[in-house]
Backbone as CSV, one residue per row, in Angstrom:
resi,resn,N_x,N_y,N_z,CA_x,CA_y,CA_z,C_x,C_y,C_z
1,MET,48.614,2.727,13.255,47.834,3.747,12.561,48.031,5.074,13.274
2,ASN,48.503,6.109,12.545,48.762,7.378,13.195,47.485,8.181,13.384
3,GLU,47.634,9.265,14.113,46.471,10.084,14.457,45.796,10.677,13.220
4,GLY,46.603,11.029,12.204,46.054,11.646,10.995,45.108,10.735,10.257
5,ILE,45.505,9.469,10.040,44.635,8.556,9.298,43.423,8.169,10.136
6,THR,43.586,8.110,11.467,42.439,7.822,12.337,41.389,8.915,12.200
7,LEU,41.844,10.154,12.203,40.934,11.277,12.041,40.274,11.260,10.671
8,LEU,41.060,10.915,9.645,40.536,10.881,8.281,39.472,9.791,8.129
9,CYS,39.719,8.642,8.750,38.746,7.545,8.694,37.456,7.918,9.421
10,GLY,37.602,8.553,10.571,36.418,9.003,11.300,35.642,10.035,10.507
11,THR,36.357,10.916,9.833,35.712,11.917,8.986,34.981,11.255,7.826
12,ALA,35.611,10.245,7.219,34.995,9.531,6.099,33.689,8.872,6.524
13,ALA,33.695,8.230,7.694,32.478,7.579,8.195,31.386,8.601,8.492
14,THR,31.779,9.692,9.132,30.798,10.724,9.493,30.186,11.370,8.256
15,ILE,31.034,11.732,7.302,30.547,12.380,6.083,29.697,11.410,5.259
16,GLY,30.114,10.144,5.195,29.326,9.144,4.474,27.930,9.020,5.050
17,PHE,27.840,9.027,6.373,26.537,8.909,7.040,25.677,10.154,6.799
18,ILE,26.257,11.329,7.045,25.494,12.576,6.900,25.095,12.807,5.437
19,HIS,26.033,12.533,4.529,25.788,12.683,3.090,24.582,11.847,2.658
20,THR,24.440,10.673,3.218,23.340,9.781,2.844,22.025,10.192,3.503
21,VAL,22.067,10.454,4.801,20.844,10.817,5.529,20.236,12.100,4.982
22,LEU,21.075,13.085,4.663,20.574,14.371,4.185,20.226,14.361,2.698
23,GLY,20.489,13.235,2.028,20.139,13.110,0.607,18.991,12.143,0.426
24,PRO,17.734,12.617,0.430,16.584,11.707,0.316,16.571,10.905,-0.976
25,ASP,17.319,11.372,-1.985,17.408,10.601,-3.227,18.129,9.277,-3.019
26,HIS,18.798,9.105,-1.861,19.492,7.850,-1.567,18.539,6.750,-1.098
27,TYR,17.315,7.093,-0.713,16.414,6.060,-0.178,14.948,6.223,-0.572
28,LEU,14.445,7.448,-0.760,13.030,7.613,-1.079,12.607,6.943,-2.389
29,PRO,13.426,7.004,-3.469,13.004,6.303,-4.694,12.786,4.806,-4.487
30,PHE,13.631,4.184,-3.667,13.483,2.746,-3.424,12.205,2.449,-2.633
31,LEU,11.919,3.275,-1.648,10.713,3.073,-0.842,9.462,3.298,-1.677
32,ALA,9.469,4.343,-2.504,8.302,4.648,-3.324,8.051,3.543,-4.342
33,MET,9.096,3.117,-5.040,8.931,2.087,-6.061,8.636,0.723,-5.446
34,SER,9.171,0.492,-4.264,8.877,-0.751,-3.559,7.397,-0.827,-3.201
35,ARG,6.854,0.300,-2.756,5.451,0.338,-2.329,4.510,0.067,-3.491
36,VAL,4.703,0.756,-4.611,3.772,0.604,-5.733,4.065,-0.649,-6.547
37,GLY,5.324,-1.127,-6.478,5.683,-2.320,-7.238,5.443,-3.612,-6.492
38,GLY,5.086,-3.496,-5.204,4.851,-4.696,-4.412,6.112,-5.508,-4.193
39,TRP,7.276,-4.823,-4.129,8.530,-5.542,-3.920,8.579,-6.120,-2.515
40,SER,9.146,-7.302,-2.393,9.409,-7.875,-1.073,10.553,-7.106,-0.422
41,LEU,10.713,-7.307,0.881,11.813,-6.645,1.584,13.152,-7.089,1.006
42,ALA,13.275,-8.382,0.716,14.535,-8.896,0.166,14.857,-8.245,-1.177
43,LYS,13.866,-8.143,-2.048,14.091,-7.529,-3.361,14.451,-6.057,-3.200
44,THR,13.766,-5.381,-2.291,14.031,-3.960,-2.057,15.456,-3.757,-1.562
45,VAL,15.894,-4.605,-0.634,17.252,-4.498,-0.090,18.288,-4.780,-1.173
46,ILE,18.059,-5.800,-1.982,19.021,-6.151,-3.029,19.167,-5.014,-4.035
47,ILE,18.041,-4.441,-4.460,18.090,-3.340,-5.427,18.786,-2.124,-4.815
48,THR,18.471,-1.823,-3.554,19.124,-0.708,-2.864,20.622,-0.951,-2.749
49,LEU,20.991,-2.167,-2.389,22.404,-2.517,-2.214,23.170,-2.396,-3.525
50,VAL,22.611,-2.954,-4.603,23.288,-2.913,-5.901,23.436,-1.475,-6.393
51,CYS,22.373,-0.682,-6.241,22.438,0.726,-6.660,23.431,1.504,-5.792
52,GLY,23.469,1.197,-4.502,24.419,1.863,-3.615,25.856,1.547,-3.982
53,ILE,26.121,0.298,-4.318,27.477,-0.106,-4.730,27.867,0.629,-6.016
54,ALA,26.936,0.688,-6.973,27.210,1.399,-8.227,27.481,2.880,-7.960
55,HIS,26.700,3.441,-7.045,26.824,4.857,-6.668,28.220,5.155,-6.121
56,VAL,28.721,4.301,-5.260,30.033,4.521,-4.634,31.166,4.182,-5.597
57,LEU,31.070,3.033,-6.264,32.174,2.582,-7.109,32.424,3.501,-8.291
58,SER,31.378,4.149,-8.805,31.589,5.058,-9.932,32.472,6.228,-9.514
59,SER,32.268,6.745,-8.301,33.123,7.833,-7.806,34.512,7.326,-7.456
60,VAL,34.590,6.102,-6.936,35.896,5.508,-6.632,36.713,5.365,-7.912
61,ALA,36.051,4.878,-8.970,36.750,4.707,-10.248,37.280,6.040,-10.763
62,LEU,36.447,7.089,-10.646,36.889,8.414,-11.083,38.073,8.901,-10.251
63,GLY,37.997,8.682,-8.939,39.090,9.090,-8.065,40.384,8.350,-8.365
64,VAL,40.279,7.043,-8.610,41.466,6.238,-8.920,42.112,6.702,-10.224
65,VAL,41.276,6.958,-11.234,41.798,7.452,-12.517,42.477,8.812,-12.321
66,GLY,41.826,9.669,-11.517,42.411,10.982,-11.245,43.749,10.886,-10.554
67,ILE,43.853,9.982,-9.591,45.115,9.790,-8.866,46.192,9.235,-9.802
68,ALA,45.808,8.253,-10.628,46.770,7.603,-11.519,47.348,8.579,-12.542
69,PHE,46.499,9.502,-13.009,46.952,10.423,-14.060,47.253,11.826,-13.531
70,GLY,47.208,11.972,-12.210,47.562,13.245,-11.623,46.604,14.372,-11.938
71,VAL,45.339,14.046,-12.083,44.336,15.073,-12.381,44.096,15.914,-11.132
72,ALA,44.001,17.215,-11.301,43.824,18.122,-10.177,42.464,17.924,-9.524
73,LEU,42.404,18.207,-8.228,41.177,18.049,-7.457,40.027,18.854,-8.048
74,LEU,40.307,20.076,-8.457,39.241,20.933,-8.998,38.635,20.343,-10.262
75,LYS,39.468,19.712,-11.088,38.953,19.083,-12.303,38.077,17.873,-11.971
76,LEU,38.519,17.087,-10.989,37.719,15.936,-10.584,36.388,16.387,-9.993
77,GLU,36.413,17.436,-9.191,35.174,17.942,-8.611,34.249,18.486,-9.687
78,ALA,34.831,19.075,-10.748,34.012,19.564,-11.858,33.329,18.406,-12.580
79,ILE,34.069,17.298,-12.739,33.490,16.112,-13.375,32.379,15.536,-12.501
80,GLU,32.623,15.482,-11.194,31.591,14.998,-10.278,30.361,15.890,-10.322
81,GLY,30.578,17.192,-10.438,29.455,18.110,-10.548,28.637,17.838,-11.799
82,LEU,29.327,17.559,-12.900,28.642,17.231,-14.148,27.837,15.943,-14.005
83,ARG,28.446,14.952,-13.364,27.730,13.692,-13.132,26.506,13.914,-12.244
84,GLY,26.654,14.814,-11.258,25.519,15.134,-10.401,24.389,15.762,-11.182
85,ASP,24.729,16.648,-12.148,23.708,17.250,-13.005,22.991,16.183,-13.830
86,ILE,23.779,15.253,-14.367,23.181,14.182,-15.176,22.237,13.336,-14.328
87,ALA,22.685,12.973,-13.113,21.848,12.161,-12.228,20.572,12.914,-11.853
88,GLY,20.690,14.212,-11.590,19.514,15.007,-11.263,18.518,15.042,-12.402
89,TRP,19.028,15.260,-13.622,18.133,15.283,-14.781,17.507,13.920,-15.044
90,LEU,18.269,12.852,-14.806,17.709,11.506,-14.987,16.576,11.247,-13.988
91,LEU,16.783,11.657,-12.728,15.722,11.504,-11.734,14.500,12.338,-12.102
92,LEU,14.738,13.571,-12.526,13.633,14.437,-12.932,12.854,13.823,-14.092
93,THR,13.589,13.341,-15.092,12.940,12.782,-16.277,12.165,11.516,-15.939
94,PHE,12.820,10.614,-15.209,12.155,9.368,-14.834,10.933,9.655,-13.969
95,GLY,11.088,10.551,-12.984,9.970,10.883,-12.112,8.813,11.499,-12.871
96,LEU,9.118,12.411,-13.805,8.060,13.064,-14.574,7.335,12.070,-15.471
97,VAL,8.107,11.244,-16.175,7.497,10.245,-17.060,6.647,9.265,-16.257
98,TYR,7.167,8.819,-15.123,6.429,7.866,-14.289,5.178,8.518,-13.713
99,PHE,5.286,9.784,-13.326,4.130,10.513,-12.790,3.034,10.643,-13.844
100,VAL,3.413,11.056,-15.053,2.424,11.209,-16.130,1.785,9.873,-16.468
101,TRP,2.627,8.831,-16.545,2.089,7.488,-16.819,1.129,7.056,-15.714
102,GLY,1.494,7.328,-14.446,0.640,6.949,-13.329,-0.690,7.670,-13.327
103,VAL,-0.663,8.975,-13.642,-1.912,9.744,-13.708,-2.786,9.230,-14.846
104,ARG,-2.179,9.017,-16.003,-2.926,8.517,-17.167,-3.538,7.159,-16.863
105,ARG,-2.772,6.314,-16.221,-3.242,4.977,-15.869,-4.398,5.044,-14.881
106,ALA,-4.280,5.928,-13.887,-5.329,6.058,-12.879,-6.625,6.587,-13.476
107,VAL,-6.496,7.576,-14.364,-7.693,8.177,-14.979,-8.387,7.189,-15.907
108,ARG,-7.608,6.460,-16.679,-8.183,5.523,-17.645,-8.753,4.279,-16.987
109,ASN,-8.293,3.952,-15.807,-8.678,2.682,-15.190,-9.380,2.872,-13.853
110,LYS,-10.325,3.793,-13.829,-11.125,3.983,-12.637,-11.955,2.734,-12.376
111,PRO,-11.865,2.145,-11.181,-12.642,0.931,-10.891,-14.145,1.197,-10.994
112,HIS,-14.865,0.242,-11.575,-16.315,0.360,-11.662,-16.932,-1.021,-11.484
113,THR,-18.229,-1.039,-11.288,-18.913,-2.263,-10.878,-19.861,-2.763,-11.957
114,HIS,-19.877,-4.086,-12.146,-20.818,-4.740,-13.050,-21.529,-5.868,-12.296
115,PRO,-22.831,-6.078,-12.564,-23.514,-7.232,-11.966,-23.061,-8.517,-12.648
116,HIS,-23.080,-9.607,-11.916,-22.667,-10.902,-12.451,-23.643,-11.958,-11.962
117,ALA,-24.212,-12.716,-12.879,-25.211,-13.726,-12.525,-24.623,-15.117,-12.645
118,HIS,-24.821,-15.944,-11.612,-24.411,-17.343,-11.642,-25.549,-18.200,-12.196
119,VAL,-25.219,-19.413,-12.598,-26.228,-20.315,-13.150,-27.258,-20.726,-12.104
120,ASP,-26.898,-20.621,-10.823,-27.843,-20.986,-9.773,-28.764,-19.832,-9.404
121,GLY,-28.686,-18.749,-10.150,-29.590,-17.638,-9.905,-29.042,-16.567,-8.986
122,VAL,-27.888,-16.819,-8.372,-27.292,-15.825,-7.478,-26.703,-14.692,-8.312
123,ILE,-27.022,-13.479,-7.921,-26.523,-12.301,-8.618,-25.709,-11.460,-7.636
124,HIS,-24.531,-11.098,-8.045,-23.730,-10.200,-7.232,-23.007,-9.218,-8.144
125,ALA,-22.474,-8.202,-7.545,-21.713,-7.206,-8.300,-20.254,-7.299,-7.897
126,HIS,-19.366,-7.071,-8.859,-17.951,-7.039,-8.533,-17.275,-5.898,-9.278
127,LYS,-16.232,-5.408,-8.668,-15.509,-4.248,-9.184,-14.324,-4.715,-10.012
128,HIS,-14.076,-4.013,-11.106,-12.893,-4.325,-11.895,-12.424,-3.070,-12.612
129,VAL,-11.238,-3.187,-13.222,-10.706,-2.113,-14.048,-10.373,-2.706,-15.406
130,HIS,-10.145,-1.848,-16.389,-9.859,-2.326,-17.738,-8.364,-2.439,-18.025
131,ALA,-7.542,-2.195,-17.013,-6.095,-2.223,-17.244,-5.600,-3.609,-17.587
132,GLY,-6.144,-4.635,-16.957,-5.568,-5.951,-17.151,-6.570,-7.033,-17.444
133,GLY,-7.635,-6.686,-18.110,-8.598,-7.713,-18.434,-9.617,-7.868,-17.335
134,HIS,-10.702,-8.542,-17.649,-11.819,-8.693,-16.734,-11.599,-9.930,-15.874
135,VAL,-11.355,-9.749,-14.594,-11.076,-10.851,-13.684,-12.263,-11.067,-12.767
136,HIS,-12.716,-12.290,-12.675,-13.874,-12.617,-11.857,-13.567,-12.381,-10.380
137,VAL,-14.566,-11.954,-9.647,-14.373,-11.604,-8.247,-13.908,-12.777,-7.404
138,HIS,-14.291,-14.019,-7.814,-13.887,-15.186,-7.041,-12.505,-15.691,-7.438
139,GLN,-11.960,-15.124,-8.509,-10.666,-15.587,-8.981,-9.513,-14.783,-8.433
140,GLN,-9.762,-13.490,-8.228,-8.650,-12.629,-7.853,-9.205,-11.384,-7.207
141,SER,-8.464,-10.829,-6.269,-8.924,-9.623,-5.600,-8.886,-8.429,-6.537
142,ASP,-9.647,-7.382,-6.178,-9.686,-6.182,-7.003,-8.314,-5.558,-7.137
143,SER,-7.582,-5.481,-6.021,-6.265,-4.858,-6.067,-5.305,-5.663,-6.925
144,ALA,-5.418,-7.004,-6.864,-4.544,-7.840,-7.682,-4.864,-7.659,-9.156
145,ALA,-6.161,-7.567,-9.478,-6.546,-7.349,-10.861,-6.006,-6.019,-11.362
146,PHE,-6.024,-5.036,-10.489,-5.540,-3.710,-10.851,-4.049,-3.716,-11.119
147,GLU,-3.293,-4.500,-10.345,-1.853,-4.436,-10.436,-1.259,-5.294,-11.541
148,HIS,-2.023,-6.240,-12.090,-1.416,-7.191,-13.000,-1.728,-6.904,-14.460
149,ASP,-1.856,-5.641,-14.821,-1.999,-5.331,-16.228,-0.617,-5.318,-16.866
150,PRO,-0.521,-5.546,-18.198,0.777,-5.645,-18.862,1.643,-4.408,-18.678
151,GLY,1.024,-3.207,-18.675,1.800,-1.981,-18.510,2.522,-1.939,-17.191
152,THR,1.846,-2.362,-16.118,2.471,-2.368,-14.800,3.605,-3.376,-14.740
153,VAL,3.412,-4.547,-15.352,4.447,-5.578,-15.337,5.698,-5.090,-16.051
154,ARG,5.515,-4.479,-17.233,6.669,-3.971,-17.982,7.395,-2.890,-17.205
155,THR,6.621,-1.991,-16.588,7.224,-0.913,-15.805,7.971,-1.476,-14.606
156,GLY,7.401,-2.500,-13.951,8.037,-3.110,-12.796,9.365,-3.756,-13.148
157,LEU,9.459,-4.331,-14.347,10.708,-4.959,-14.776,11.760,-3.912,-15.131
158,MET,11.312,-2.765,-15.645,12.237,-1.738,-16.102,12.773,-0.882,-14.955
159,THR,11.957,-0.662,-13.926,12.293,0.288,-12.861,13.630,0.023,-12.181
160,PRO,13.953,-1.214,-11.765,15.258,-1.430,-11.120,16.431,-1.040,-12.001
161,TRP,16.324,-1.284,-13.303,17.419,-0.930,-14.211,17.540,0.578,-14.357
162,VAL,16.409,1.270,-14.367,16.447,2.731,-14.435,17.118,3.295,-13.184
163,LEU,16.736,2.788,-12.021,17.342,3.247,-10.770,18.838,2.958,-10.753
164,PHE,19.230,1.792,-11.234,20.645,1.437,-11.273,21.427,2.427,-12.146
165,THR,20.878,2.750,-13.314,21.542,3.688,-14.217,21.687,5.062,-13.581
166,ILE,20.628,5.518,-12.918,20.665,6.827,-12.268,21.734,6.864,-11.177
167,PHE,21.787,5.810,-10.363,22.768,5.786,-9.272,24.181,5.560,-9.779
168,LEU,24.313,4.938,-10.930,25.638,4.785,-11.526,26.211,6.153,-11.900
169,PHE,25.349,7.047,-12.363,25.783,8.407,-12.698,25.879,9.288,-11.455
170,GLY,25.104,8.955,-10.421,25.072,9.799,-9.234,26.394,9.783,-8.487
171,PRO,27.015,10.939,-8.280,28.336,10.985,-7.652,28.272,11.006,-6.131
172,CYS,29.340,10.543,-5.515,29.558,10.751,-4.069,30.529,11.924,-3.938
173,GLU,30.002,13.133,-4.001,30.851,14.321,-4.058,31.883,14.414,-2.933
174,PRO,31.541,14.059,-1.689,32.535,14.226,-0.614,33.696,13.246,-0.675
175,LEU,33.564,12.183,-1.477,34.595,11.144,-1.472,35.895,11.613,-2.106
176,ILE,35.812,12.354,-3.202,37.022,12.743,-3.940,38.009,13.531,-3.069
177,PRO,37.581,14.575,-2.355,38.548,15.286,-1.495,39.163,14.391,-0.422
178,LEU,38.356,13.445,0.100,38.882,12.529,1.118,39.980,11.635,0.548
179,LEU,39.839,11.254,-0.725,40.835,10.394,-1.357,42.114,11.146,-1.696
180,MET,41.939,12.409,-2.066,43.090,13.151,-2.579,44.115,13.478,-1.486
181,TYR,43.669,13.609,-0.268,44.597,13.960,0.818,45.654,12.873,1.040
182,PRO,45.246,11.604,1.285,46.307,10.584,1.439,47.015,10.288,0.137
183,ALA,46.312,10.469,-1.008,46.957,10.205,-2.298,48.103,11.172,-2.536
184,ALA,47.928,12.419,-2.090,48.974,13.430,-2.276,50.237,13.059,-1.513
185,LYS,50.086,12.252,-0.473,51.236,11.830,0.327,51.753,10.448,-0.095
186,GLY,51.137,9.898,-1.147,51.565,8.593,-1.630,51.166,7.440,-0.743
187,GLN,50.191,7.642,0.125,49.765,6.587,1.057,48.550,5.847,0.475
188,MET,48.820,4.957,-0.454,47.735,4.345,-1.216,46.880,3.397,-0.375
189,TRP,47.483,2.780,0.632,46.659,1.907,1.465,45.715,2.742,2.318
190,HIS,46.103,3.974,2.617,45.197,4.881,3.310,44.032,5.275,2.395
191,VAL,44.358,5.444,1.109,43.297,5.730,0.127,42.283,4.592,0.116
192,ALA,42.787,3.358,0.087,41.895,2.198,0.068,41.062,2.114,1.345
193,LEU,41.686,2.405,2.481,40.988,2.332,3.760,39.882,3.385,3.850
194,VAL,40.200,4.613,3.465,39.208,5.687,3.496,38.049,5.369,2.550
195,THR,38.392,4.848,1.377,37.358,4.475,0.405,36.433,3.412,0.974
196,ALA,37.018,2.389,1.580,36.216,1.297,2.143,35.301,1.790,3.251
197,ILE,35.811,2.652,4.110,35.001,3.158,5.229,33.881,4.049,4.729
198,PHE,34.204,4.961,3.814,33.179,5.852,3.275,32.111,5.048,2.529
199,GLY,32.545,4.129,1.660,31.600,3.346,0.867,30.726,2.460,1.733
200,THR,31.328,1.781,2.699,30.557,0.903,3.590,29.538,1.689,4.394
201,THR,29.949,2.840,4.913,29.034,3.664,5.701,27.870,4.165,4.857
202,THR,28.184,4.626,3.647,27.141,5.140,2.752,26.133,4.057,2.404
203,ILE,26.623,2.907,1.970,25.730,1.822,1.556,24.950,1.275,2.742
204,ALA,25.621,1.100,3.873,24.946,0.590,5.065,23.851,1.544,5.534
205,THR,24.109,2.845,5.428,23.101,3.820,5.826,21.903,3.776,4.893
206,MET,22.160,3.667,3.593,21.068,3.542,2.621,20.186,2.347,2.945
207,VAL,20.813,1.197,3.120,20.064,-0.038,3.378,19.333,0.036,4.715
208,THR,19.987,0.577,5.732,19.360,0.671,7.050,18.117,1.543,7.019
209,ILE,18.189,2.693,6.355,17.019,3.565,6.261,15.891,2.880,5.500
210,VAL,16.227,2.228,4.400,15.204,1.556,3.595,14.548,0.427,4.393
211,VAL,15.352,-0.382,5.065,14.805,-1.492,5.854,13.937,-0.959,6.999
212,THR,14.405,0.080,7.673,13.663,0.651,8.798,12.325,1.227,8.348
213,ALA,12.330,1.900,7.208,11.113,2.560,6.731,10.185,1.618,5.971
214,TYR,10.703,0.489,5.515,9.920,-0.424,4.676,8.629,-0.869,5.360
215,ALA,8.754,-1.346,6.584,7.587,-1.847,7.306,6.562,-0.739,7.524
216,THR,7.030,0.457,7.832,6.126,1.579,8.050,5.363,1.923,6.780
217,VAL,6.080,1.964,5.665,5.447,2.280,4.383,4.438,1.203,4.004
218,GLU,4.780,-0.061,4.248,3.879,-1.159,3.908,2.608,-1.118,4.744
219,ARG,2.702,-0.631,5.982,1.525,-0.591,6.859,0.618,0.601,6.587
220,MET,1.139,1.577,5.868,0.341,2.780,5.607,-0.822,2.442,4.692
221,ALA,-2.000,2.862,5.078,-3.211,2.552,4.312,-3.531,3.720,3.386
222,PHE,-3.511,3.427,2.090,-3.852,4.440,1.100,-4.972,3.930,0.194
223,SER,-5.942,3.227,0.800,-6.971,2.587,-0.010,-7.695,3.569,-0.931
224,ARG,-7.951,4.773,-0.423,-8.668,5.756,-1.226,-7.805,6.302,-2.358
225,PHE,-6.477,6.224,-2.185,-5.566,6.787,-3.166,-4.739,5.714,-3.879
226,GLU,-5.089,4.450,-3.646,-4.294,3.359,-4.196,-4.189,3.458,-5.717
227,ARG,-5.263,3.919,-6.336,-5.283,4.047,-7.794,-4.216,5.024,-8.281
228,TYR,-3.863,5.977,-7.428,-2.885,6.998,-7.802,-1.488,6.692,-7.240
229,GLY,-1.282,5.441,-6.804,0.000,5.077,-6.191,1.180,5.303,-7.108
230,HIS,1.063,4.905,-8.377,2.170,5.077,-9.313,2.453,6.551,-9.568
231,ALA,1.393,7.349,-9.681,1.579,8.781,-9.885,2.284,9.414,-8.687
232,LEU,1.900,9.008,-7.480,2.534,9.542,-6.269,3.994,9.119,-6.187
233,ALA,4.272,7.870,-6.585,5.664,7.402,-6.586,6.498,8.219,-7.563
234,GLY,5.937,8.486,-8.737,6.643,9.323,-9.707,6.888,10.717,-9.167
235,LEU,5.923,11.224,-8.412,6.064,12.557,-7.819,7.193,12.589,-6.789
236,VAL,7.339,11.503,-6.035,8.421,11.412,-5.055,9.781,11.439,-5.754
237,VAL,9.924,10.658,-6.811,11.183,10.619,-7.550,11.450,11.969,-8.199
238,LEU,10.401,12.575,-8.748,10.520,13.897,-9.349,11.017,14.928,-8.329
239,ALA,10.472,14.845,-7.109,10.893,15.772,-6.053,12.355,15.556,-5.670
240,CYS,12.797,14.294,-5.650,14.208,14.016,-5.346,15.123,14.612,-6.414
241,GLY,14.724,14.469,-7.672,15.515,15.065,-8.753,15.561,16.581,-8.640
242,ALA,14.416,17.183,-8.290,14.352,18.639,-8.142,15.240,19.089,-6.995
243,ALA,15.273,18.297,-5.905,16.104,18.641,-4.754,17.584,18.647,-5.121
244,ILE,17.991,17.695,-5.961,19.377,17.654,-6.429,19.692,18.887,-7.277
245,LYS,18.769,19.240,-8.165,19.010,20.360,-9.070,19.103,21.699,-8.360
246,VAL,18.356,21.861,-7.276,18.403,23.139,-6.544,19.440,23.122,-5.442
247,GLY,20.130,21.960,-5.314,21.230,21.889,-4.352,20.825,21.636,-2.931
248,LEU,19.650,21.001,-2.706,19.222,20.684,-1.338,19.928,19.430,-0.839
């Protein structure tokens, strides 16, 4: 391996790492949705991994097509820019819709208390919400009753697919220039090597940040704001989309 490809591989790893760390849209949506959706660590990692693979492979596919048909670098970068706009708008739209739904859900389902009398004369009060039916205090916890309404279940099933679609459109902008340099010299195995290093670094960084932050997010106590968890998660995704649109 000559000095040039060694330098290129090191650059690919460095850029992949920095590109991911400085892009909160690579990990904050997963942490936010994991928190409000009650995802296990395994589920969170799998969803992050699949979305990360889609994120990288979509740019790889574009780069390969560009190389095969001799498309100029500027044209490929313009296409990546367009894909970035689409991904930003998708994040903005999903975040806004989820935020509005979360606020509406929180306002409509404010927990309240009703007295409950047993046949043995014991009277107690228990808290419930109207989101998912009236659940007896001895049958299920208040938080569980709150989370298991049909709207939340449907949203929980849809969210991973929405994230996957967004990341499929989301480009890895730095990858295309890295591919074009060895491609211009006809060194296709160098193209494959640079792609593998950049993609592995990007995905590994995404997963590492999510895994590292998962435990911290799970330990955070938001009991007073738990009702607004979905709205806050939507706000996080909305902010990530806004950051993409303003070029942060």
